[in-house]
Residue frames as qw, qx, qy, qz and C-alpha x, y, z in Angstrom:
[[0.741, -0.592, 0.016, 0.316, -36.72, 2.61, 8.11],
 [0.482, -0.337, 0.339, 0.734, -33.97, 3.49, 5.64],
 [0.445, 0.786, 0.422, -0.080, -35.91, 5.86, 3.53],
 [0.012, 0.874, -0.256, -0.412, -32.98, 7.94, 2.64],
 [0.445, -0.207, 0.748, 0.447, -31.55, 5.24, 0.41],
 [0.538, 0.600, -0.114, -0.581, -32.12, 5.83, -3.20],
 [0.950, 0.293, 0.109, 0.004, -31.78, 3.49, -6.25],
 [0.644, 0.614, -0.301, 0.342, -28.17, 4.77, -6.92],
 [0.451, -0.817, 0.315, -0.173, -26.82, 4.83, -3.42],
 [0.910, -0.195, 0.313, 0.189, -24.96, 1.56, -3.83],
 [0.729, 0.488, 0.126, 0.462, -23.28, 2.67, -6.94],
 [0.038, 0.903, -0.141, 0.403, -22.23, 6.02, -5.40],
 [0.694, -0.638, 0.329, -0.053, -20.88, 4.25, -2.36],
 [0.909, 0.071, 0.262, 0.316, -18.82, 1.96, -4.61],
 [0.498, 0.714, -0.005, 0.492, -17.39, 4.85, -6.59],
 [0.289, -0.880, 0.230, -0.299, -16.65, 6.73, -3.39],
 [0.821, -0.472, 0.311, 0.079, -14.84, 3.68, -1.89],
 [0.834, 0.309, 0.183, 0.420, -12.81, 3.10, -4.95],
 [0.261, 0.828, -0.038, 0.494, -11.80, 6.69, -5.30],
 [0.465, -0.808, 0.281, -0.229, -10.98, 7.10, -1.52],
 [0.913, -0.241, 0.275, 0.183, -8.97, 3.88, -1.60],
 [0.707, 0.508, 0.100, 0.483, -6.99, 5.07, -4.65],
 [0.035, 0.866, -0.156, 0.474, -6.25, 8.47, -3.07],
 [0.681, -0.662, 0.283, -0.134, -5.27, 6.81, 0.27],
 [0.929, 0.022, 0.190, 0.317, -2.87, 4.55, -1.50],
 [0.444, 0.725, -0.013, 0.526, -1.27, 7.53, -3.11],
 [0.304, -0.845, 0.204, -0.389, -1.06, 9.21, 0.18],
 [0.887, -0.430, 0.167, 0.019, 0.31, 6.07, 1.79],
 [0.869, 0.187, 0.068, 0.454, 3.28, 5.68, -0.54],
 [0.247, 0.772, -0.086, 0.579, 4.19, 9.36, -0.50],
 [0.463, -0.769, 0.273, -0.347, 4.12, 9.63, 3.31],
 [0.942, -0.245, 0.149, 0.172, 5.93, 6.26, 3.66],
 [0.711, 0.418, -0.019, 0.565, 8.67, 7.58, 1.47],
 [0.088, -0.804, 0.167, -0.564, 8.82, 10.82, 3.48],
 [0.762, -0.595, 0.161, -0.199, 8.92, 8.87, 6.71],
 [0.940, 0.031, 0.076, 0.332, 11.73, 6.61, 5.39],
 [0.495, 0.620, -0.054, 0.607, 13.78, 9.56, 4.09],
 [0.215, -0.763, 0.221, -0.568, 13.48, 11.42, 7.42],
 [0.439, 0.157, -0.829, 0.310, 14.40, 8.13, 9.30],
 [0.450, -0.208, 0.428, -0.756, 11.24, 8.26, 11.36],
 [0.470, 0.008, -0.844, -0.257, 10.62, 4.53, 10.98],
 [0.101, -0.137, -0.855, 0.489, 9.40, 4.23, 14.59],
 [0.326, 0.294, 0.303, -0.846, 6.28, 6.26, 13.89],
 [0.098, -0.089, -0.833, -0.537, 4.38, 3.83, 11.65],
 [0.003, -0.551, -0.778, 0.302, 1.23, 4.06, 13.82],
 [0.091, 0.657, 0.147, -0.734, 0.86, 7.68, 12.88],
 [0.078, 0.257, -0.682, -0.680, 1.38, 6.77, 9.20],
 [0.067, -0.307, -0.933, -0.173, -1.47, 4.32, 9.32],
 [0.013, -0.651, -0.557, 0.515, -3.60, 6.81, 11.16],
 [0.078, 0.505, -0.218, -0.831, -2.93, 9.50, 8.51],
 [0.126, 0.037, -0.789, -0.601, -3.92, 7.16, 5.73],
 [0.056, -0.491, -0.862, 0.113, -7.14, 6.06, 7.50],
 [0.030, 0.650, 0.292, -0.701, -7.94, 9.73, 7.99],
 [0.083, 0.350, -0.505, -0.784, -7.28, 10.53, 4.38],
 [0.111, -0.198, -0.911, -0.345, -9.55, 7.64, 3.33],
 [0.024, -0.598, -0.731, 0.327, -12.36, 8.70, 5.69],
 [0.094, 0.617, 0.054, -0.780, -12.31, 12.41, 4.61],
 [0.136, 0.240, -0.647, -0.710, -12.12, 11.49, 0.82],
 [0.054, -0.297, -0.951, -0.066, -14.75, 8.82, 1.28],
 [0.021, 0.620, 0.574, -0.535, -17.12, 11.32, 3.09],
 [0.133, 0.587, -0.119, -0.790, -16.69, 14.04, 0.56],
 [0.148, 0.124, -0.793, -0.577, -17.10, 11.80, -2.43],
 [0.040, -0.414, -0.906, 0.077, -20.26, 10.27, -0.96],
 [0.080, 0.652, 0.349, -0.668, -21.58, 13.76, -0.30],
 [0.108, 0.453, -0.424, -0.777, -20.77, 14.72, -3.92],
 [0.198, 0.055, -0.862, -0.463, -22.21, 11.62, -5.56],
 [0.177, 0.290, 0.829, -0.444, -25.29, 11.25, -3.43],
 [0.457, 0.655, 0.441, -0.409, -28.42, 11.26, -5.62],
 [0.290, 0.690, -0.413, -0.518, -26.40, 11.53, -8.86],
 [0.954, 0.294, 0.019, -0.045, -25.96, 9.07, -11.67],
 [0.292, -0.780, 0.524, 0.177, -22.37, 7.91, -11.13],
 [0.917, 0.172, 0.350, 0.086, -22.18, 5.45, -13.91],
 [0.494, 0.833, -0.150, 0.196, -19.84, 7.75, -15.83],
 [0.110, -0.791, 0.540, -0.266, -17.35, 7.74, -13.01],
 [0.932, -0.239, 0.237, -0.137, -17.48, 4.02, -12.31],
 [0.911, 0.296, 0.001, 0.286, -14.87, 2.94, -14.87],
 [0.224, 0.774, -0.299, 0.512, -12.55, 6.03, -14.15],
 [0.537, -0.656, 0.389, -0.360, -12.66, 5.25, -10.40],
 [0.976, -0.114, 0.184, 0.041, -11.83, 1.60, -10.98],
 [0.754, 0.488, -0.090, 0.430, -8.91, 2.46, -13.26],
 [0.055, -0.809, 0.324, -0.488, -7.68, 5.12, -10.85],
 [0.751, -0.517, 0.338, -0.234, -7.79, 2.49, -8.14],
 [0.969, 0.151, 0.115, 0.159, -5.98, -0.09, -10.22],
 [0.489, 0.702, -0.179, 0.485, -3.28, 2.33, -11.22],
 [0.326, -0.769, 0.327, -0.443, -2.90, 3.31, -7.62],
 [0.923, -0.295, 0.247, -0.010, -2.27, -0.23, -6.62],
 [0.849, 0.385, 0.011, 0.362, 0.34, -0.56, -9.23],
 [0.205, 0.774, -0.246, 0.546, 2.10, 2.64, -8.22],
 [0.614, -0.660, 0.288, -0.322, 1.90, 1.75, -4.53],
 [0.976, -0.083, 0.146, 0.136, 3.46, -1.71, -5.25],
 [0.684, 0.538, -0.085, 0.486, 6.26, -0.13, -7.36],
 [0.037, 0.772, -0.226, 0.593, 7.01, 2.71, -4.99],
 [0.649, -0.637, 0.289, -0.299, 7.18, 0.58, -1.85],
 [0.923, 0.198, -0.196, 0.267, 9.86, -1.82, -3.26],
 [0.667, -0.626, 0.053, 0.400, 13.10, -1.61, -1.14],
 [0.608, 0.150, 0.267, 0.732, 15.16, -0.54, -4.19],
 [0.078, 0.813, 0.263, 0.514, 13.24, 2.70, -4.37],
 [0.512, -0.859, 0.002, 0.023, 14.22, 3.60, -0.66],
 [0.745, -0.357, 0.206, 0.524, 17.91, 2.78, -1.40],
 [0.500, 0.589, 0.289, 0.565, 18.04, 5.15, -4.41],
 [0.268, -0.776, -0.118, 0.559, 19.86, 8.40, -3.68],
 [0.505, 0.831, 0.129, 0.194, 20.72, 11.31, -5.88]]
């Protein structure tokens, strides 16, 4: 029934999910900062749609690239990228960052 699954499909899906989540978190804080600076706070639905689109595109491209490959080398790097993305997202979405002006 699911004959296209190979022995490494789960690892490649996990790497793709971690990498796409990290990239989408980076896109989220950058676009959130741009949205706040341009005072378009009322358009948060489009921000969420943009981040979901970034996740879907990066996930699809990474799955296509990792399918059938041994992704054990990328596993730790993808996890660390995701963890650093969470820390950067948490730091850059603090209210003090938005109040800072040059």
